[in-house]
C-alpha positions in Angstrom: -1.9 -2.0 52.2 -1.3 -0.6 48.7 2.2 0.6 49.8 3.0 -2.9 51.0 1.9 -4.3 47.6 4.2 -1.9 45.8 7.1 -2.8 48.1 6.6 -6.6 47.6 6.2 -6.0 43.8 9.5 -4.1 43.7 11.3 -6.8 45.7 9.9 -9.5 43.4 11.0 -7.6 40.3 14.5 -7.0 41.6 14.9 -10.6 42.9 14.2 -12.2 39.5 15.7 -9.7 37.2 15.9 -12.0 34.2 12.2 -12.8 34.2 11.4 -9.1 34.8 13.6 -8.0 31.9 12.2 -10.7 29.6 8.6 -9.7 30.5 9.2 -5.9 30.1 11.2 -6.3 26.8 8.7 -8.7 25.2 5.8 -6.5 26.1 7.6 -3.3 25.1 8.4 -4.7 21.7 4.9 -5.9 21.1 3.3 -2.6 22.3 5.8 -0.5 20.2 5.1 -2.6 17.0 1.4 -2.4 17.6 1.5 1.4 18.1 3.5 1.8 14.9 0.9 -0.2 13.0 -2.0 1.7 14.6 -0.4 5.0 13.7 -0.2 3.9 10.1 -3.8 2.5 10.1 -5.1 5.7 11.7 -3.3 7.8 9.0 -4.9 5.7 6.3 -8.4 5.9 7.8 -8.4 9.7 8.2 -7.6 10.3 4.5 -10.4 12.4 2.9 -12.5 12.5 6.1 -11.8 16.2 6.8 -14.3 17.7 4.3 -17.1 19.4 6.1 -19.7 18.1 3.6 -18.1 14.7 3.3 -21.3 12.8 3.9 -22.8 14.5 0.8 -19.8 14.2 -1.5 -19.7 11.5 -4.1 -17.7 10.5 -7.1 -19.4 9.3 -10.3 -18.2 6.2 -11.9 -19.3 4.2 -14.9 -20.2 0.6 -15.3 -19.9 -1.1 -18.7 -21.6 -4.4 -19.5 -20.5 -6.3 -22.5 -19.9 -9.9 -23.6 -20.9 -11.2 -20.1 -18.3 -9.0 -18.4 -18.7 -5.9 -16.2 -16.0 -3.3 -16.0 -16.0 -0.1 -13.9 -14.0 3.0 -14.1 -13.8 6.5 -12.6 -13.3 7.9 -16.2 -16.3 10.0 -17.2 -17.3 12.4 -19.9 -16.1 16.0 -19.9 -19.6 17.4 -20.3 -21.1 15.2 -17.5 -20.7 17.4 -14.4 -22.5 20.4 -15.8 -25.3 18.4 -17.3 -25.9 16.4 -14.1 -26.1 19.7 -12.1 -28.7 21.1 -14.6 -30.9 18.0 -15.0 -30.8 16.1 -11.7 -32.6 18.2 -8.9 -30.9 16.2 -6.1 -27.4 17.5 -7.1 -26.5 20.8 -5.6 -23.0 21.2 -7.0 -20.8 19.3 -9.5 -17.3 19.5 -10.9 -15.1 17.8 -13.4 -11.4 17.0 -12.5 -8.6 16.4 -15.0 -4.8 16.7 -15.1 -3.4 19.8 -16.8 -0.1 18.0 -17.7 0.1 14.4 -18.7 -0.7 12.0 -15.8 2.4 11.4 -13.7 4.1 14.7 -14.7 4.0 18.3 -13.5 3.5 21.6 -15.3 6.3 24.1 -15.9 5.6 27.6 -14.5 7.5 30.9 -14.5 6.8 34.1 -12.6 8.8 36.9 -11.0 12.0 35.6 -12.5 11.5 32.2 -10.8 10.6 28.8 -12.3 9.1 25.7 -10.8 7.4 22.4 -11.7 3.9 22.2 -10.1 1.0 19.8 -10.2 -2.2 21.3 -11.5 -5.8 20.2 -12.4 -8.7 21.6 -14.4 -11.8 21.8 -12.2 -15.3 23.1 -12.4 -16.5 26.4 -11.0 -18.1 24.6 -8.0 -15.0 22.7 -7.0 -13.7 25.0 -4.2 -17.3 25.3 -2.8 -17.7 21.5 -2.7 -14.4 20.5 -1.0 -13.0 21.9 2.3 -9.8 23.5 0.9 -9.7 26.8 2.8 -9.2 29.9 0.7 -6.8 32.4 2.1 -7.6 35.0 -0.5 -10.2 35.2 -3.2 -13.8 34.1 -3.7 -14.7 30.5 -4.0 -17.6 31.1 -6.3 -15.8 33.2 -8.9 -12.1 32.3 -8.5 -12.1 29.9 -11.5 -14.7 31.5 -13.7 -12.2 33.4 -15.9 -10.5 31.3 -18.6 -7.1 32.7 -17.6 -7.8 32.6 -13.8 -5.7 30.4 -11.6 -6.0 29.4 -7.9 -2.6 28.6 -6.3 -1.5 27.1 -3.0 0.2 29.0 -0.2 3.5 27.1 -1.0 3.3 28.1 -4.6 2.5 31.8 -3.7 5.4 31.9 -1.3 7.7 30.3 -3.9 7.0 32.7 -6.7 5.9 35.9 -4.9 7.1 35.7 -1.3 3.6 35.6 0.3 -0.1 34.9 -0.6 -0.9 38.6 -0.4 1.7 39.5 -2.9 0.5 36.8 -5.3 -3.0 38.1 -5.8 -3.4 39.5 -9.3 0.1 38.5 -10.4 0.8 36.8 -13.8 2.2 33.2 -14.0 3.3 31.8 -17.4 2.3 28.2 -18.0 4.6 26.0 -20.2 6.2 29.1 -21.7 3.1 29.6 -23.8 0.1 30.9 -21.8 -0.3 33.7 -19.2 -2.5 33.1 -16.2 -3.6 35.5 -13.5 -3.8 34.6 -9.8 -7.4 34.9 -8.6 -7.2 33.0 -5.4 -4.8 31.4 -2.9 -5.7 28.3 -0.9 -4.1 26.7 2.1 -1.6 24.0 1.4 -3.4 20.6 1.2 -3.0 18.3 4.2 -1.1 15.0 3.8 -4.3 13.1 4.5 -6.0 14.4 1.3 -5.9 11.9 -1.5 -6.1 14.8 -3.9 -2.8 16.6 -4.1 -2.3 19.7 -6.3 -0.5 23.0 -6.3 -2.8 25.0 -8.6 -6.2 24.8 -10.2 -7.7 26.2 -13.5 -11.3 26.4 -14.6 -13.1 23.9 -16.8 -13.7 26.1 -19.8 -10.0 26.1 -21.0 -10.0 22.3 -20.7 -13.0 21.9 -23.0 -11.6 24.5 -25.4 -8.2 22.8 -25.6 -9.5 19.2 -25.8 -12.1 18.9 -28.6 -12.4 15.1 -27.9 -14.0 15.9 -24.5 -17.1 17.4 -26.3 -18.0 13.9 -27.6 -20.2 12.0 -25.2 -18.6 8.7 -26.2 -15.2 9.7 -24.9 -14.3 9.5 -21.3 -11.3 10.4 -19.1 -12.0 13.1 -16.5 -13.3 12.4 -13.0 -16.7 13.8 -11.9 -17.6 14.8 -8.4 -21.0 15.8 -7.1 -22.4 17.3 -3.9 -26.0 16.2 -3.1 -28.5 18.5 -1.5 -29.1 18.0 2.2 -31.3 15.1 3.2 -31.0 13.5 -0.3 -31.0 9.7 -0.4 -27.9 8.7 -2.3 -29.5 5.5 -3.6 -32.4 7.5 -5.0 -29.9 9.9 -6.7 -28.0 7.0 -8.1 -31.1 5.5 -9.7 -31.8 8.8 -11.4 -28.3 9.0 -13.0 -28.1 5.3 -13.8 -29.2 5.7 -17.5 -28.3 9.4 -17.8 -25.9 8.9 -20.7 -28.6 7.6 -23.0 -30.0 11.1 -23.1 -26.9 12.0 -25.2 -25.8 8.7 -26.9 -27.6 5.9 -28.7 -27.4 2.5 -27.2 -24.9 0.1 -28.9 -25.8 -3.5 -29.5 -24.2 -5.8 -26.9 -23.1 -2.9 -24.7 -24.8 -1.2 -21.7 -23.4 1.8 -19.9 -24.5 2.9 -16.4 -23.5 5.7 -14.0 -23.2 5.0 -10.3 -22.0 6.8 -7.2 -19.3 6.1 -4.6 -19.0 8.1 -1.4 -16.0 10.3 -1.7 -14.5 9.7 1.7 -14.5 5.9 1.1 -12.9 6.2 -2.3 -9.3 6.2 -1.1 -9.6 2.9 0.8 -12.0 1.3 -1.6 -10.7 2.2 -5.0 -10.6 -1.2 -6.7 -13.6 -2.4 -8.7 -14.7 -6.0 -9.0 -17.7 -7.0 -11.1 -18.6 -3.4 -11.6 -18.7 -2.4 -7.9 -16.1 -0.9 -5.5 -14.7 -3.9 -3.7 -11.5 -3.6 -1.8 -8.2 -1.7 -2.4 -6.2 -0.2 0.4 -8.8 -1.2 2.9 -7.4 -4.8 2.5 -4.1 -3.6 3.9 -5.7 -1.6 6.7 -7.6 -4.7 7.8 -4.5 -6.8 7.4 -2.3 -4.6 9.6 -5.0 -4.0 12.2 -5.1 -7.8 12.6 -1.3 -7.8 12.6 -1.2 -5.3 15.5 -3.6 -7.5 17.4 -1.6 -10.6 16.7 1.7 -9.0 17.8 0.1 -7.6 21.0 -1.4 -11.1 21.6 2.0 -12.7 21.2 3.5 -10.3 23.7 0.6 -10.9 26.2 1.0 -14.6 25.8 4.7 -14.3 26.4 3.9 -12.5 29.7 1.4 -15.1 30.8 3.7 -17.9 30.0 6.6 -16.5 32.0 4.3 -15.5 34.9 2.6 -18.9 35.2 6.0 -20.6 35.0 7.4 -18.3 37.6 4.4 -19.1 39.8 6.0 -22.4 40.8 8.9 -20.5 42.4 6.4 -18.5 44.5 4.4 -21.5 45.7 5.8 -21.3 49.2 5.2 -17.6 49.3 1.5 -18.1 48.4 1.2 -21.0 51.0 2.7 -18.9 53.8 0.6 -15.8 53.0 -2.6 -18.0 52.9 -1.5 -19.7 56.2 -1.3 -16.3 58.0 -4.7 -15.2 56.7 -4.3 -13.6 53.3 -7.4 -13.9 51.2 -7.6 -15.0 47.6 -8.9 -11.5 46.7 -5.9 -9.7 48.2 -3.5 -12.1 46.6 -5.1 -11.7 43.2 -5.0 -7.9 43.6 -1.3 -8.2 44.6 -0.4 -10.2 41.5 -2.5 -8.1 39.2 -0.7 -5.0 40.6 2.6 -6.7 39.7 1.3 -7.3 36.1 0.2 -3.7 35.8 3.6 -2.4 37.1 5.4 -4.6 34.6 3.1 -3.5 31.8 3.5 0.1 32.8 7.3 -0.3 32.6 6.8 -1.9 29.2 4.6 1.0 28.0 7.3 3.5 29.1 10.0 1.5 27.2 7.8 1.1 24.2 7.3 4.9 24.1 11.0 5.4 24.1 11.4 2.9 21.3 8.5 4.6 19.4 10.3 8.0 19.4 13.7 6.5 18.6 12.4 4.4 15.7 9.8 6.8 14.2 12.2 8.2 11.6 13.0 4.7 10.3 9.3 3.8 10.2 8.5 7.0 8.3 11.2 6.2 5.8 9.8 2.6 5.4 6.2 3.7 4.9 6.8 6.9 3.1 4.4 8.7 5.5 5.1 11.7 7.7 3.6 10.2 10.8 3.5 12.1 14.0 3.0 10.8 17.6 0.0 12.8 18.9 1.4 13.3 22.4 -0.4 16.7 22.8 -3.8 15.0 22.5 -5.8 13.6 25.3 -7.0 10.8 23.0 -3.5 9.5 22.6 -2.9 9.2 26.3 -6.4 7.8 26.9 -5.7 5.2 24.2 -2.3 4.4 25.7 -3.8 4.1 29.2 -6.4 1.8 27.7 -3.7 -0.4 26.1 -1.8 -0.4 29.5 -4.9 -1.5 31.4 -6.1 -4.0 28.8 -2.7 -5.6 28.3 -1.9 -5.5 32.0 -5.3 -7.1 33.0 -5.3 -9.6 30.1 -1.7 -10.6 30.7 -1.9 -10.7 34.5 -5.4 -12.1 35.0 -4.6 -15.8 34.6 -1.4 -15.7 36.7 -3.2 -13.7 39.4 -6.1 -16.1 39.5 -3.8 -19.1 39.3 -1.5 -18.1 42.1 -4.3 -17.0 44.4 -6.1 -20.3 43.9 -3.1 -22.5 45.1 -3.9 -24.8 48.0 -1.7 -23.7 51.0 -0.7 -27.3 52.0 -0.1 -28.3 48.4 1.9 -25.2 47.7 4.1 -25.6 50.8 4.9 -29.2 49.7 6.0 -27.8 46.3 3.7 -30.0 44.3 2.9 -27.3 41.8 5.6 -28.0 39.2 3.2 -29.4 36.7 0.4 -26.9 37.4 -0.5 -24.9 34.4 1.9 -26.8 32.2 -0.8 -27.7 29.6 -1.9 -24.1 29.5 1.6 -22.8 29.0 2.1 -25.3 26.1 -1.1 -24.2 24.5 0.1 -20.6 24.6 3.5 -21.5 23.1 1.8 -23.3 20.3 -0.5 -20.3 19.7 2.2 -17.7 19.6 4.5 -19.8 17.3 1.5 -20.4 15.0 1.1 -16.7 14.6 4.8 -16.2 14.0 4.9 -19.0 11.4 1.9 -17.5 9.6 3.7 -14.2 9.4 6.9 -15.8 8.2 5.1 -17.7 5.5 3.3 -14.5 4.4 6.7 -12.8 4.3 8.0 -15.4 1.9 4.9 -15.3 -0.4 5.0 -11.4 -0.5 8.7 -11.5 -1.4 8.3 -14.2 -4.0 5.5 -12.4 -5.7 7.4 -9.1 -5.7 10.4 -10.9 -7.1 8.2 -12.5 -9.7 6.9 -9.1 -10.8 10.3 -7.6 -11.0 11.9 -10.4 -13.0 9.1 -11.7 -15.2 9.5 -10.7 -18.8 6.9 -8.1 -19.5 7.3 -8.0 -23.2 9.6 -5.0 -23.5 13.0 -4.0 -22.1 12.6 -1.7 -19.0 16.3 -1.1 -18.4 17.9 1.9 -20.1 14.6 3.2 -21.3 14.0 6.9 -20.5 10.8 8.9 -20.4 10.8 12.7 -21.1 7.5 14.6 -20.8 6.4 16.5 -23.9 6.1 20.0 -22.7 6.9 23.6 -23.8 8.4 23.8 -27.3 8.7 20.0 -27.5 5.0 19.8 -28.4 5.8 21.6 -31.7 9.5 21.0 -32.2 9.4 17.2 -31.6 10.9 16.4 -35.0 13.9 18.7 -34.4 14.3 17.3 -30.9 14.3 13.7 -32.2 16.9 14.5 -34.9 19.3 16.1 -32.5 18.6 13.6 -29.6 19.3 10.7 -32.0 22.8 12.2 -32.7 23.7 12.3 -29.0 26.3 9.7 -28.1 24.7 6.8 -26.3 21.2 7.4 -27.6 20.1 4.4 -29.8 16.5 5.5 -30.8 13.8 8.0 -30.0 10.0 7.7 -30.2 6.9 9.1 -28.6 3.7 7.9 -26.9 0.4 9.5 -25.8 0.9 8.2 -22.3 3.7 6.0 -21.0 4.2 2.2 -21.3 3.0 1.7 -17.7 0.0 4.0 -18.0 -2.0 3.2 -21.1 -5.5 3.7 -19.9 -7.5 4.9 -22.9 -10.2 2.5 -24.2 -12.5 2.4 -27.2 -15.4 0.3 -28.4 -15.2 2.0 -31.8 -13.3 -0.8 -33.7 -15.1 -2.5 -36.5 -13.8 -4.8 -39.3 -15.3 -6.7 -42.3 -16.9 -9.9 -41.0 -17.3 -8.7 -37.5 -20.1 -10.9 -36.0 -23.3 -8.9 -35.4 -23.7 -7.9 -31.7 -20.1 -8.5 -30.9 -18.5 -5.7 -28.8 -14.9 -5.6 -28.0 -13.2 -3.1 -25.7 -9.7 -2.2 -26.9 -7.0 -0.4 -25.0 -5.7 2.2 -27.5 -2.4 4.0 -27.9 -1.0 6.8 -30.1 2.7 6.6 -30.9 5.4 7.9 -33.1 7.8 6.3 -35.6 10.4 3.8 -34.2 8.0 2.8 -31.4 8.7 -0.9 -31.6 12.4 -0.6 -31.8 12.7 1.9 -29.0 10.5 -0.1 -26.7 12.3 -3.4 -27.8 8.9 -5.0 -28.4 8.7 -8.3 -30.3 6.8 -8.4 -33.5 5.1 -11.8 -34.1 4.5 -10.8 -37.7 4.6 -7.7 -39.9 6.6 -4.5 -39.2 6.8 -1.3 -37.2 5.6 2.1 -38.4 8.1 3.7 -40.8 8.5 7.0 -42.5 9.3 5.1 -45.7 5.7 4.1 -46.0 3.4 7.1 -46.5 0.2 5.1 -45.8 1.4 4.3 -42.3 -0.4 7.4 -41.0 -3.6 5.4 -41.4 -2.2 2.0 -40.4 -2.5 0.0 -37.2 -0.6 -2.3 -34.9 -2.5 -4.8 -32.8 -1.4 -7.3 -30.1 -1.9 -11.1 -30.0 -4.8 -10.8 -27.6 -6.6 -8.5 -30.1 -6.0 -11.1 -32.9 -7.6 -13.9 -30.7 -10.5 -11.7 -29.6 -11.3 -10.7 -33.1 -11.0 -14.2 -34.4 -8.6 -13.2 -37.2 -6.8 -16.0 -39.2 -4.8 -13.6 -41.3 -4.4 -10.3 -39.4 -1.8 -8.7 -41.7 -3.6 -6.5 -44.2 -6.9 -6.7 -42.3 -9.0 -3.6 -42.8 -10.1 -1.8 -39.6 -12.3 1.2 -38.9 -11.6 3.1 -35.7 -14.4 5.6 -35.2 -14.2 6.6 -38.9 -10.4 6.3 -39.2 -9.8 3.5 -41.7 -6.6 1.6 -42.3 -5.0 -1.8 -42.4 -3.1 -3.9 -39.8 0.7 -3.8 -40.7 2.0 -5.6 -37.7 1.1 -7.9 -34.8 2.8 -7.3 -31.5 3.6 -10.1 -29.1 1.6 -9.4 -25.9 3.3 -7.1 -23.4 2.2 -5.7 -20.1 1.0 -2.1 -20.3 -0.6 -2.1 -16.9 0.2 -3.7 -13.5 0.0 -7.5 -13.1 -3.2 -7.1 -11.2 -4.8 -6.9 -14.6 -4.9 -9.3 -17.6 -3.5 -8.1 -20.9 -6.3 -6.6 -22.9 -6.8 -6.2 -26.7 -4.5 -3.4 -27.8 -4.7 -1.2 -31.0 -1.9 1.3 -31.8 -2.0 4.1 -34.4 0.6 6.6 -35.6 0.6 10.3 -35.0 3.9 12.1 -35.0 2.1 15.4 -34.4 0.5 14.4 -31.1 1.2 17.4 -28.8 1.3 15.8 -25.3 2.5 12.7 -23.6 5.9 11.1 -23.3 9.1 11.0 -25.4 10.7 7.5 -25.2 14.5 7.3 -25.5 16.5 4.1 -25.7 20.0 4.5 -24.3 22.9 2.1 -24.8 24.1 0.1 -21.8 26.7 2.0 -19.8 26.1 5.3 -21.6 23.4 6.8 -19.3 25.5 9.6 -17.9 26.9 11.0 -21.2 23.5 10.5 -22.9 21.7 12.5 -20.1 24.2 15.3 -20.4 23.7 15.4 -24.2 19.9 15.3 -24.0 20.0 18.1 -21.4 21.9 20.3 -23.9 19.5 19.5 -26.7 16.5 20.4 -24.4 18.2 23.6 -23.4 18.7 24.6 -27.0 15.2 23.8 -28.2 13.2 24.3 -25.0 15.1 26.9 -23.0 12.2 27.9 -20.8 11.5 24.4 -19.5 14.0 22.5 -17.1 15.1 19.1 -18.4 13.3 16.4 -16.5 13.1 12.6 -17.0 12.1 9.3 -15.5 13.5 5.8 -16.0 11.1 3.1 -17.0 12.2 1.0 -14.0 11.2 3.7 -11.6 7.7 4.1 -13.2 7.2 0.3 -13.1 8.1 0.1 -9.4 5.4 2.8 -8.6 2.7 0.3 -9.8 3.5 -1.9 -6.8 4.2 0.6 -4.1 1.5 -0.8 -1.7 2.6 -4.4 -2.3 6.3 -3.5 -1.7 5.3 -1.7 1.5 3.3 -4.7 2.7 6.2 -7.0 2.0 8.7 -4.8 3.9 6.3 -4.4 6.9 5.5 -8.2 6.9 9.2 -9.0 7.0 9.9 -6.5 9.9 6.9 -7.7 12.0 7.5 -11.4 11.3 11.0 -11.0 12.6 9.7 -9.1 15.6 6.9 -11.6 16.4 9.4 -14.4 16.3 11.8 -12.5 18.5 9.1 -11.9 21.1 8.0 -15.6 20.9 11.6 -16.7 21.4 12.0 -14.4 24.5 9.1 -16.3 26.0 10.6 -19.7 25.0 13.9 -18.6 26.5 12.2 -17.9 29.8 10.4 -21.2 29.8 13.5 -23.1 28.9 15.3 -21.4 31.8 12.4 -22.2 34.1 12.3 -25.9 32.9 16.0 -26.3 33.4 15.8 -24.9 36.9 12.9 -27.2 37.9 14.7 -30.3 36.6 18.2 -29.5 37.9 18.2 -32.4 40.4 16.8 -34.8 37.8 19.6 -33.8 35.4 22.1 -34.3 38.2 20.9 -37.8 38.9 20.9 -38.7 35.2 24.4 -37.5 34.8 25.6 -39.5 37.8 23.9 -42.5 36.2 25.9 -41.9 33.0 23.7 -39.7 30.8 25.7 -37.7 28.2 25.4 -34.0 27.6 23.7 -34.6 24.2 21.0 -36.8 25.8 20.3 -34.2 28.5 20.1 -31.4 25.9 17.6 -33.6 23.9 15.6 -34.3 27.1 15.2 -30.5 27.7 14.7 -29.5 24.1 12.5 -32.2 22.6 9.3 -31.0 24.4 9.6 -27.5 23.1 10.4 -28.6 19.5 7.3 -30.8 19.5 5.3 -27.7 20.4 6.8 -25.8 17.5 6.1 -28.7 15.1 2.5 -28.7 16.3 2.4 -24.9 15.6 3.6 -25.6 12.0 0.8 -28.1 11.5 -1.8 -25.5 12.6 -0.3 -22.5 10.9 0.3 -24.0 7.4 -3.3 -24.3 6.2 -4.2 -20.8 7.7 -1.2 -19.2 6.0 -2.1 -20.9 2.7 -5.7 -19.7 2.8 -4.6 -16.1 3.6 -1.9 -15.9 1.0 -4.0 -17.5 -1.7 -6.7 -14.9 -1.0 -4.1 -12.1 -1.4 -2.7 -13.5 -4.6 -6.2 -13.6 -6.2 -5.9 -9.9 -6.7 -3.1 -10.5 -9.3 -3.9 -11.7 -12.8 -0.3 -13.0 -13.0 1.1 -14.6 -9.9 3.2 -17.2 -8.4 1.9 -20.6 -7.3 2.1 -21.2 -3.6 4.6 -24.1 -3.0 4.9 -26.5 -0.1 8.5 -25.5 0.5 7.5 -22.0 1.5 5.7 -23.4 4.6 8.5 -25.9 5.1 11.0 -23.1 5.1 9.0 -20.9 7.5 8.5 -23.9 9.8 12.1 -24.9 9.6 13.2 -21.4 10.4 10.9 -21.4 13.5 12.3 -24.9 14.6 15.9 -23.8 14.1 15.4 -20.5 16.0 13.5 -22.2 18.8 16.2 -24.9 19.0 18.9 -22.3 19.3 16.9 -20.5 21.9 16.3 -23.5 24.0 19.6 -25.4 23.5 21.6 -22.6 25.1 19.8 -23.1 28.4 19.8 -26.9 27.9 23.5 -26.9 27.4 24.1 -24.8 30.4 22.0 -27.2 32.6 23.7 -30.2 31.0 27.2 -28.9 31.7 26.4 -28.2 35.4 28.4 -30.3 37.9 26.1 -33.0 39.4 27.7 -32.4 42.8 26.4 -28.8 42.7 22.9 -29.7 41.4 22.4 -32.5 43.9 23.6 -30.5 47.0 20.7 -30.2 49.5 19.4 -26.8 50.3 
């Protein structure tokens, strides 16, 4: 019996090749797209879940309450980890975590005649015992206890010394100034670790080299803790809530709290709202999971539409089979088998597409995704998709066909059966497609808005060079020689970079400051010519200048700071910044020094030409980038011979702020096009079916004088009405979804009606082109041929 079912299935597939091809191709595209999305989602969800003690690992964050606002940050005090471990019994291990080089840059290392730029962090002695980063050589407990000890990765050991074994005990020179000794070698970190680093140093040298970190009012490093087994995290969080007030006095109008976030959840939930973790990359994981389901649903709907439409052609077959004794159960099983065979073929085709397109998808997402073909879980999952899609897609056609009345079927009165259901499916799949197209437009418009909105300084032709090696002490000589390089217009420096100003202070006071008023300022440390190099706009006053000796104690503030302080005459205003007293010499027009997810905050800037780390800013004349880079490389080689010349353009750094959004925009575009393609495949099949069913009607109309245009309209109008209904349903859903996404941006576009009109018009035009081809073909048929009796 099963053999006969397979034979009849094969004959049916070969007899109606167009319908079979459309079904297989539509399902294959849907399954392939869904598999790609699920691979990406799975990769995102596995990040940081490989640590053996992950359920006890937490990151400490701080909540700050002031002026009716709540802000949260992972920045904590340099002394915090050790004090928590000593004073909170529930904490087994604790470690600080801070960059060795300036954030966004790597350190320069030299050993065994080789050089390299590597990413390193200062960590506490407990770090390697808390996290599951396997040690190949060395002891976890003591590897970082020595001030000059360093733990390096397998890759770094191989690069410098040929093997991990050869690396042990060897000397590595850091930034051409400090010798470190290899005390441990750890396995290269997996791609699904949110922490990525090449080497680690102990916490003692960090504290020794950064005196500011000994002040409990300063925060920057991250702090991780490992709770003791069976400890209640909420209980531990309550104990550390007011921990800082053991070391600092409360400030009027400000309250500081410590809290805990489970470390494995930090990667996907790294955004704070109202002082608590709320969203982040998890939003995109949920979005793409829904997208995978939508695309698979569209593909299944496509199959059901074509199958129910094709059922009319098989009405006589069903009637004859029932007349000779076939039961409804056997017929249902037969047609379910056909659906499973078609779905199986689609799964095979989707796998072929998956392997072919994987390199393109990896390039698009920036992830090294692998298809886990060697795991049973993958094949079980794929089998589950095959069965689920096959049964879901084939259930209605199977039940519908097996339920046909033999007499009614043999009289061919089933042409309108299932028509309402098919129309509903067309509306549903086009609604999903239009939602995706509208989302694509909003994503692209917001990205375009970000890229082209004036941010307050000129990003083009602005170069960043990390302050490293001799540049920390010879900056003045470097600036003099770099300014003389053809094409270089001006040179300045900055503690961080214009897109990464993250330091904050509450320590700003001024005469007449209202009692109880607390303002959080973003603070920056810069060199001379900062304003001209950045091409910032001064609302009033002037830039720092070497012609004014008192500028070493002067300040620049932005317009937001002026408004927040309530100053009527800001120039000459006396300020006190944690004991550093000076006057305001200039007011900067507001500029963005963070992503557009955040509002512009009050900013205060001070001068320090001797600041020993951060970024050198270089303004290059348009069209002079190549010769300027060559000249700057020569200057660096002369003054900083041990350190390779490296640089970044401001545009590159700015783009990094929106990597996730750019990825979402690209993926939304790709999958919107794919969803519409699959929908149109189904529409093409239905148009073909409709034209076939109405061939005699068309012949009669043509004999009676109907024009080709009127026949095309007759066949197309019904489908276009369905697409228009889909637009009506999709528009409010798309508006709600996109408005929710845009709420994460402090600066954003306004959703316009034309975005939905354009998405809908595109759907109508594509649907019309899909249907009109078949309609034209039917309209051009000779009525003699269409009216000929069988």
